[in-house]
N, C-alpha and C positions, 0 to 999 in steps of 0.2 A: 488163885494164888500163883500158879506156875506161869501164867501170862505176865505177871508183874516182873518176874525174874528175866523174862525175855526182852522186856522193854529197854533196859540199859544196854544190852548187847546190840539191839537194833539201832538204837540211837548212836552208839559208837560206830557201827558200820556205815551209817548214813553220813557221818562226819569225816570219814577217812577215804582217801582216794590214793591210787598209785599209778605210776607210769613206768614203762619198761623200754629198754633198748638193748641192742647187742653191740659189744665192742670187740673188734678183732685186731690184735696187735700185729703189726708188720706182716710177715709171711706165715704166721701161725694159722692152723686150720681150725682150732677150737677157740671160740670167742668167750667173752665174759658177759653174763646176763647182768645188766646194770639196772637197778630198780630204785625208785624213790617213792616212799609212802608218806603221805601227808595226813596227819591226824591232829586236828585243832591247830595249834601253833607250832607243832613239832614235825620235823622232817627226818626220816630215817633212810640212809643210803645203804642199800644191800648190793653186794656183788656175789653172784652165784649163790644167793640165799644166806650169805654171811653178813651180819650187820657190821659195817665198816665205820660209819659215822652216824651219830644222832645229834641233831642240833635244833635249837629253838631261837626265836628272836628274843633279845633282851627286852625288858620293859620299855615300851614306846620306841624301840629301835625299828628301823626300816631296812637294815642290812645285817648280814652276818657272813663270816668267812672262817673256815676251819680246814684242817688237813689231818691226814692220817696215812699210814703205810698199809699196803695190802700186797702180799706176794712180791715184796721188794720194789714196788712201784709207789710213788708219791701220789696220793689221791687228794685233790683240792675240791672243796665244796663251798659254793657261794650262793647266797640267797639275797634277793632284792624284792621288797614289797612296795607296791603302790596302791593308792586308794582313789576311787573316783565315784561319781554318782551317776545313776542312769536317769532317764527322763522322768521317772516316778519319784526321784529323790532317794532311792535306795542306794546305800553304800556298797560298792563292789570292791573286793580285795583281790588283787592280782599278785601272785608270787612267781617270780622267775628263779629257777634253780639251775645253776651252771655247774658242770662236773668236768674237771680236768684230770687226766692221768699222765703223769710225767710231762707236764706243761702242754699237753695236747688236749684241746677242747673236744670232749667226747660227745656231749649233748647239752641241750638246754631244754628243760621241762617248764611248762607253764601251767600253773594251777590258778583257777578263778573260783571265788566263792562270794 
């Protein structure tokens, strides 16, 4: 019985991925840890472990755009989804996530499933 309880947790872990980068502002010595976690259709942007934005694609949408403030800086979060088929006919989903801080593009993350 206890193994049945572990299965949903393992399934969730196998469906979620994350990517991380560091952002250093101007001449500051301490940077921000910028992380995006993907779980199913939802993307969570965390800066230094704090959830700043959580966003999903709308039904049948291939793009999203949202913004929030963090420590006085405007954080913009963009998602673009494309789909293609491989040689075996399997559909491949590619999500590109762009993050801007005060109009400066910090990083682009690519997720493929």
